[in-house]
N, C-alpha and C positions, 0 to 999 in steps of 0.2 A: 701153254697159254690158256687153252680151253679148260684143261683140268684145274688150273689155278682159279679160273673164274667161277668154277663150281663151288668155291668156298663161300661165295656170297650167301648171306642168309643164315650162316651158322651162328648158333648161340655160343658165346664165349664169355670168359671172365678176364678182366685186365686189372693189373695192380697199379694203382696210382697213389704215390705218397704213402706206401705201406698199407693201403686198403684195397680190397678187391671190389670191382664194380662189374655188374653184368651188362651185356650189350649184344649187338648183332653186327656181323660183318656186312658193311654196305658197299664197299669197293675193294678191289684187289689191284695191286700194282706189281708187275713182274719185272725184276731186274736181272742182270747177268749173274749176280751172286746170291740174291735173296728174293723172297716174295714178301710184300708188305700188305697188311690189312688195314683198312680204315674201319674202326669200330665206333658205332654210335651207342652211347650208354643209355640204358633204360631209365636210370634215375641218378641224379647227382644231388648231394645234400646242400651245397652252398654255391654261390655265384662264382667263387674262385676255382671250383672244380671244373675241368674241361668237359664239355658235353660230347665230344668225340675226339679221337686221336688216331694217328697212324702208329702201328706196331709191327715189328718184324715177326713173321710167322716162325714159330719154333723157339722163341725166347722164353726165359724163365718167368717173365711177367705177363704171359698170356697163356690161357689154358681153355680147353673145350669144357662146356658145361657137362656135368655128370648127373644123370645119364644124358647123352646127347639127344636132341630132338629127333624122333623117328623119321620125320619127313625129310630130314637132311642127311640120314645115314646112307652110305654107299653100299649096295649089296656086295656080298663076297664075290659073286661071279664078275661083277664089274671091276673089283680090285684085282682079280686074277688076270683079266684082259689087259688092264693097265700094266701089270708087271710083265706080261708076255711082250707087249709092245715095247717096253723099255729095254728088255733083254735083246729084242731083235734090232733095235736101233743103237744098242750099246750106249744109251744115254743114262747117266747116273740117276737113280731115283731121286725125286724131290723129297725134301724133308717131310715127314708125316705130320699131318695137322694135329695129331695127338701129342706130338713132342712139345715140351715146354721151351719157350724162347725168352730171351732177356732184352730188356730195353730200359733206358734210364728214365725215371719219372720226370715229367715236365713241370718244373717249379717256376718257370718264367712268369706265368700268370699270377701266381700267388705272391711272388716277390714284388712284382710291379704294383699290385694292389696295395701291399703293405707300405711301399714307398709313397704312394698317393695318400694313404691314411696318415702317415707320419708328417707329410708336408701340410696337409689340412690341419692337423693337430697343432703344428708349430705356428701356423698363421692365426689360429684361434687364440693361442696363448699370447701372441704379440698384441692382438686387438684387445683382449681382456686386460692385459697389463697397461696398455696405453690409456684406456678410459676408466681405469679402476677408481671407484669412489674413495675419498679420503679415509673414511671410517669403516670400510668394508672388512668383515672378519677374516677374509682370506688375503694374505699379503702377496706382493709381487714375487717374492722368493718362493712361496708355496706354489704359485701359478707356474713358475718356470719348471718345477719338478713334477708337475701333474702328468699322469699317464693318460692315454686315450680313453680308457675306461672311466677314470676320474673326471675327465672333461665332459663325458656324456652325462654324468650325474651333477654337473656344475649348476648351482642355483641361479640360472639366468634371470628368472623373474624378479628375485630380490635384488640382483645386480643392477638391472635396468631401473628398478624403482628407486634405489639409492642414487644412481647416476642422474636420473631426472630431477630428484630433489636437490642434489648438489648443484645441478645446472640452474635450477630455478632460483636457488639462494644466491648464486653468483650474479644472475641477471638482476635480481632485486637489489643486490649490493651496488651494482653499477647504476641502477636507476636512482637509488637513494643519493649516491654521490653526485650524480648529474643534477638532481633536483636541488641539492644543497649549493652547488656551484651557481645554478641559475638564480637562486634566491640571493646569494651573496652579490652577484653581478647587478641584480635589480636594485639592491640596497645602495650599492656604490653609485649607480646611475642616478638614483633619486637624490643622493647627497650632492652629486656634481650639478644636477639641475637646479637644486636650491642655491648652490654657490653662484651659478651663472645668473640666476634671477637677482640675487643680492648685488652682484657686480654690475649688472645692467642698471639696477635702481641707483646705485652709487654714481655711476657714470652719468646717468640722466640728471641727477641732482647737481653734479659738478657742472654740467653744461648750463643748467639753469642759473647757477650762481655766477658763471662767467658772463652770460648774457646780461644779467643784472648789473654786474660790475662795469661792463662796456657801455651800457646805457647811461650810467652815471657820468661817464666821460663824454659820450656822444648820444644825446637823447633820441635822435631819429634813427639810430641804428636798429636793424631788424634782420632776422634770419628765418627763412622759410623751412629749412631742413637742418638736420644735425650736420650733414656733410658741408653745408655752406659755413656753418660755425667753425668746423674743424679746419677748413681751408683758410678762413680768415685768421684764425689763431696761428696757423703755420706761417702765413704771410707776415704777420706781426713779428714772429720770432726770427724769420729770415731777415727782415729789414733791420731788426734790432742788432743782428750780428754785423 
């Protein structure tokens, strides 16, 4: 256990996705069958590359830096003492830190990021197709087959400009139609008001003629309101029946 912990600080190279990255051993985990190192990388080129990872000491995807850092080399006398102690206790020697070990590259992070990019690209395609202006040079069919790189270069400024123009034209069309309907209703109302005025004038003239006719039969007859005249006429009609 103590010997394994001395691996901390060693400069190593770890292979990730077929590329070698330099780093330093920051933690050691000792198991029954193997020893694992936690390596923190000195530099990673992209966000999808892990900044640290656990590797099995002795695998083909991990190797010591050449030449090793002098401050972390173990003196020959110390190596001999370790070999003697192992022989005395009949404990099989642990794998040498210089042996190459094998570990599978971790592609979980990159595949997860790619899935996220694909989902975002599909959502963007759906939005662009839904609000696509009528005369836009890129068709809905072209949008469906666009790659993520092509979507990055999509002319959004021109897209929104044409969309706003189309929306403004649509609003103007609705406003023009509404104004025409209002004008038509106002004209109909004016005509109906004229007809109502003419009808009232005819009715009033008819009442005046009826009163004149009744006064020829009965000179002292008089009516204060039109309602009195209407009631009198209805009474005459009822008595006549």
